[in-house]
C-alpha positions as CSV (number, residue, x, y, z in Angstrom):
1,M,71.7,102.8,105.9
2,K,71.3,99.5,104.3
3,N,74.3,97.3,103.4
4,C,75.6,98.3,99.9
5,F,78.9,98.9,98.1
6,S,79.9,101.8,100.4
7,F,78.3,100.7,103.7
8,F,78.2,97.5,105.7
9,K,77.3,96.9,109.3
10,N,78.2,93.7,111.0
11,E,76.3,93.7,114.3
12,N,77.2,90.0,114.7
13,C,80.9,90.7,115.0
14,E,82.2,90.2,118.5
15,Y,84.0,93.6,118.3
16,F,81.0,95.6,117.1
17,P,81.4,98.5,117.4
18,C,85.1,98.5,117.7
19,H,85.2,102.1,118.8
20,K,83.1,103.9,121.4
21,V,80.4,105.7,119.5
22,H,77.1,107.4,120.3
23,D,75.5,106.2,117.0
24,S,76.1,102.6,116.3
25,E,73.3,102.6,113.8
26,N,75.5,104.4,111.2
27,F,78.7,102.7,112.1
28,N,80.3,101.5,108.9
29,C,82.2,98.2,109.0
30,I,83.2,98.1,105.4
31,F,86.8,99.2,106.3
32,C,87.1,96.9,109.3
33,F,90.9,97.6,109.1
34,C,91.6,101.1,107.8
35,P,93.3,100.9,104.4
36,L,94.9,104.3,105.2
37,Y,96.7,103.0,108.3
38,H,100.1,102.9,106.5
39,L,99.9,106.5,105.4
40,E,101.5,109.2,107.6
41,N,99.0,111.7,106.3
42,C,95.9,109.6,106.4
43,G,93.5,112.3,107.4
44,G,92.4,110.6,110.6
45,N,92.6,111.4,114.3
46,Y,95.5,109.2,115.4
47,T,98.3,109.5,117.9
48,V,101.7,107.9,118.1
49,N,102.5,106.1,121.3
50,E,105.8,105.9,123.2
51,R,106.9,102.9,121.1
52,H,106.3,104.9,117.9
53,I,103.2,102.9,116.9
54,K,100.3,104.6,115.3
55,D,97.2,104.4,117.6
56,C,93.9,104.8,115.8
57,S,91.6,104.0,118.7
58,N,90.1,107.5,118.7
59,C,89.7,107.6,115.0
60,L,86.3,107.1,113.3
61,L,87.3,108.2,109.8
62,P,86.8,104.8,108.2
63,H,83.7,104.1,110.1
64,K,81.6,107.1,109.0
65,P,79.5,106.4,105.9
66,E,80.2,109.8,104.4
67,N,84.0,109.1,104.3
68,Y,83.8,106.2,101.8
69,S,84.7,108.5,98.9
70,F,87.5,110.2,100.9
71,I,89.2,106.9,101.5
72,T,88.8,105.5,98.0
73,D,90.0,108.8,96.5
74,K,93.0,108.8,98.8
75,L,93.9,105.2,97.8
76,K,93.8,106.1,94.1
77,K,96.5,108.8,94.7
């Protein structure tokens, strides 16, 4: 995908990709920090650690190009 309003890839970032993935070509950086993090029911694959902190290290929801609409729709609610 090319950089556009719903997709951006920053291969120059020192953390790219910030999650282990098989396909870094379609890794979307537009939501570098997930805007749904504060929601208990965010729709992503997260765990809560022993200190009761949300751990999203296994979640790719904001980094998949097809989830842009899901995130923006959820933010509108």
